[in-house]
PLY file of the C-alpha trace (Angstrom):
ply
format ascii 1.0
element vertex 232
property float x
property float y
property float z
element edge 231
property int vertex1
property int vertex2
end_header
116.39 227.23 -5.64
115.37 230.88 -5.54
114.81 232.69 -8.83
115.73 236.33 -8.26
114.33 238.87 -10.71
116.90 241.60 -10.29
118.60 244.75 -11.47
121.47 246.38 -9.52
119.61 249.20 -7.81
119.38 249.83 -4.05
116.26 247.66 -3.87
117.92 244.89 -5.85
121.04 244.95 -3.69
118.97 244.32 -0.56
118.06 240.85 -1.76
121.46 239.81 -3.08
122.98 240.84 0.25
120.60 238.51 2.10
121.10 235.66 -0.35
124.87 235.97 -0.13
124.79 236.20 3.67
122.49 233.19 4.03
124.18 231.18 1.26
120.83 230.17 -0.19
121.08 228.78 -3.69
119.73 231.30 -6.19
119.64 232.16 -9.86
119.66 235.74 -11.10
117.19 236.65 -13.83
118.09 240.18 -14.95
115.21 242.62 -15.41
116.60 245.59 -17.31
114.35 248.32 -15.99
115.95 250.83 -18.36
114.65 248.85 -21.33
111.16 248.10 -20.07
111.59 244.43 -19.19
109.58 245.02 -16.00
106.46 245.34 -18.19
106.69 241.86 -19.69
103.63 239.69 -19.18
105.71 236.98 -17.49
107.21 239.39 -14.97
103.88 241.08 -14.19
102.49 237.72 -13.07
105.17 237.73 -10.38
105.35 241.47 -9.65
102.03 243.19 -10.52
103.46 246.59 -9.53
105.98 246.30 -12.41
108.88 246.80 -10.05
111.81 244.60 -9.23
113.05 242.83 -7.19
110.82 239.80 -7.02
111.53 236.17 -6.25
110.11 232.75 -6.97
110.91 230.16 -4.33
110.70 226.70 -5.88
111.07 224.98 -2.53
109.00 226.99 -0.04
108.12 225.84 3.44
104.50 226.75 2.64
102.28 224.17 0.93
101.04 224.78 -2.59
104.06 224.67 -4.87
106.35 227.45 -6.00
105.79 230.78 -4.24
106.37 234.23 -5.73
107.00 237.31 -3.57
107.33 240.94 -4.66
108.34 244.10 -2.73
111.80 244.04 -1.15
110.57 244.34 2.44
108.20 241.42 1.99
110.94 239.38 0.31
113.42 239.93 3.14
110.81 239.17 5.80
109.84 235.99 3.95
113.43 234.82 3.47
114.31 235.55 7.10
111.34 233.45 8.17
112.19 230.67 5.73
115.79 230.38 6.90
115.32 231.39 10.54
118.23 233.79 10.14
118.87 237.52 10.40
115.72 238.15 12.40
115.56 237.67 16.19
113.58 234.90 17.85
112.72 237.27 20.68
109.29 238.74 19.89
110.09 242.27 21.07
113.32 242.44 19.10
111.51 241.06 16.06
109.05 243.94 16.29
111.99 246.38 16.40
113.47 244.83 13.27
110.16 245.17 11.44
109.84 248.79 12.60
113.12 249.62 10.90
112.25 247.58 7.82
109.09 249.65 7.43
111.03 252.84 8.25
113.19 252.17 5.25
110.32 251.14 2.99
108.11 254.08 3.93
110.73 256.75 4.59
114.36 256.43 3.62
113.78 254.66 0.30
111.06 256.95 -1.10
112.71 260.15 0.15
116.19 259.22 -1.09
114.66 258.08 -4.37
113.02 261.47 -4.89
116.33 263.05 -3.85
118.08 261.11 -6.65
115.44 262.14 -9.15
115.39 265.87 -8.53
119.13 266.23 -7.89
120.34 264.13 -10.83
117.62 263.16 -13.29
114.90 265.81 -13.46
115.03 267.69 -16.78
114.70 271.00 -14.93
116.38 271.92 -11.67
113.69 272.85 -9.16
115.38 274.35 -6.07
112.37 273.79 -3.80
112.16 270.09 -4.70
115.91 269.58 -4.34
115.97 271.29 -0.94
112.87 269.40 0.20
114.27 265.95 -0.48
117.91 266.64 0.39
116.81 268.04 3.76
114.46 265.14 4.44
117.20 262.68 3.55
119.47 264.49 6.00
116.80 264.25 8.71
116.47 260.51 8.15
120.24 260.08 8.28
120.20 261.88 11.64
117.47 259.55 12.92
119.63 256.57 12.02
122.78 258.17 13.40
121.05 258.72 16.73
119.77 255.15 16.75
123.31 253.84 16.22
124.89 255.93 18.97
125.16 252.99 21.37
124.65 250.02 19.08
126.78 248.23 16.52
123.77 247.38 14.36
120.31 248.85 13.96
118.70 246.27 16.25
121.53 244.99 18.47
122.64 242.22 16.07
123.03 242.06 12.29
119.56 241.60 10.78
117.45 242.30 7.72
117.04 245.83 9.14
120.69 246.51 8.33
120.45 244.79 4.96
117.44 246.79 3.85
118.83 250.17 4.95
122.44 249.88 3.78
121.83 250.05 -0.01
120.03 253.38 0.40
122.98 254.81 2.36
125.53 253.47 -0.14
124.88 256.28 -2.68
125.12 258.97 0.02
127.26 261.31 -2.08
124.67 261.55 -4.84
122.12 262.32 -2.12
124.27 265.31 -1.10
125.04 263.76 2.29
128.43 263.78 4.04
128.84 260.78 6.34
131.33 262.77 8.41
128.28 264.67 9.68
126.87 261.38 10.99
129.75 259.58 12.79
127.71 256.70 14.21
126.14 256.06 10.84
129.54 256.24 9.15
130.98 253.62 11.52
128.02 251.32 10.84
128.21 251.95 7.08
131.89 251.00 6.83
131.29 247.91 8.95
128.51 246.67 6.64
130.33 247.70 3.45
133.31 245.50 4.30
131.34 242.33 5.00
132.40 239.67 2.45
128.79 238.89 1.48
128.08 242.57 0.84
131.20 242.86 -1.29
130.05 239.83 -3.31
126.57 241.27 -3.72
127.90 244.51 -5.18
130.33 242.67 -7.43
127.37 240.73 -8.79
125.68 244.03 -9.51
128.64 245.21 -11.57
128.66 241.97 -13.54
124.92 242.26 -14.22
125.11 245.83 -15.45
128.04 248.25 -15.54
126.37 250.97 -17.59
124.03 253.74 -16.38
120.46 252.55 -15.94
119.15 256.03 -16.71
119.83 257.33 -20.22
117.70 259.06 -22.83
116.18 255.78 -23.98
115.19 254.70 -20.49
113.50 257.87 -19.24
109.99 256.98 -20.38
110.25 253.53 -18.80
111.51 254.94 -15.52
109.84 258.33 -15.19
106.97 258.44 -17.68
104.51 256.02 -16.10
100.90 256.69 -15.16
97.61 254.84 -14.88
97.67 254.02 -18.59
100.86 252.01 -17.96
98.89 249.60 -15.81
95.75 249.51 -17.96
97.36 248.81 -21.32
0 1
1 2
2 3
3 4
4 5
5 6
6 7
7 8
8 9
9 10
10 11
11 12
12 13
13 14
14 15
15 16
16 17
17 18
18 19
19 20
20 21
21 22
22 23
23 24
24 25
25 26
26 27
27 28
28 29
29 30
30 31
31 32
32 33
33 34
34 35
35 36
36 37
37 38
38 39
39 40
40 41
41 42
42 43
43 44
44 45
45 46
46 47
47 48
48 49
49 50
50 51
51 52
52 53
53 54
54 55
55 56
56 57
57 58
58 59
59 60
60 61
61 62
62 63
63 64
64 65
65 66
66 67
67 68
68 69
69 70
70 71
71 72
72 73
73 74
74 75
75 76
76 77
77 78
78 79
79 80
80 81
81 82
82 83
83 84
84 85
85 86
86 87
87 88
88 89
89 90
90 91
91 92
92 93
93 94
94 95
95 96
96 97
97 98
98 99
99 100
100 101
101 102
102 103
103 104
104 105
105 106
106 107
107 108
108 109
109 110
110 111
111 112
112 113
113 114
114 115
115 116
116 117
117 118
118 119
119 120
120 121
121 122
122 123
123 124
124 125
125 126
126 127
127 128
128 129
129 130
130 131
131 132
132 133
133 134
134 135
135 136
136 137
137 138
138 139
139 140
140 141
141 142
142 143
143 144
144 145
145 146
146 147
147 148
148 149
149 150
150 151
151 152
152 153
153 154
154 155
155 156
156 157
157 158
158 159
159 160
160 161
161 162
162 163
163 164
164 165
165 166
166 167
167 168
168 169
169 170
170 171
171 172
172 173
173 174
174 175
175 176
176 177
177 178
178 179
179 180
180 181
181 182
182 183
183 184
184 185
185 186
186 187
187 188
188 189
189 190
190 191
191 192
192 193
193 194
194 195
195 196
196 197
197 198
198 199
199 200
200 201
201 202
202 203
203 204
204 205
205 206
206 207
207 208
208 209
209 210
210 211
211 212
212 213
213 214
214 215
215 216
216 217
217 218
218 219
219 220
220 221
221 222
222 223
223 224
224 225
225 226
226 227
227 228
228 229
229 230
230 231
């Protein structure tokens, strides 16, 4: 059994997609990040960065009892290794998958996240910041579009690279991106979106929370953190 500490955000959807695709048995433990549940003492023992998702695997293949893993890229890499699925056996292709996993973790996710913040949530509209992150998001979309020019999936076959990237393309409209400008990416996006496991993952998200995560009450939890948040 996998305990999944989860809220339906792009990073949360990554893990439910894998779990639905692999048909691993799992239990969802909602972490309402808009109400500060990520700062609970119990959750911080699992995810010291006070971010979800995180998992606890009660039946790991590693000795030593239950195993907790935080950070979505680490979780997907761990689960792929545990199940032997959605990551190639070929060593060179495995490196390619990990390249794109880290591309998402270090590039697409942070840049699109800042895009979301300055376009939608910042209390003041700052044109320079909006242009900076919208343009960088567009550049990253173009990188992916070029990669997909002659391939159905990011690394030849469907892998955790696709699973980790897709949820950050899903909200493309709020990122001020038009998928018609990226035809290869659009083809890939529609292919992934229609997979039954992906549909189930997003339906789970709606059942977990169907109200906006960001409201006036949640802003301090989501946007008002600093070093004192960790030290308290």
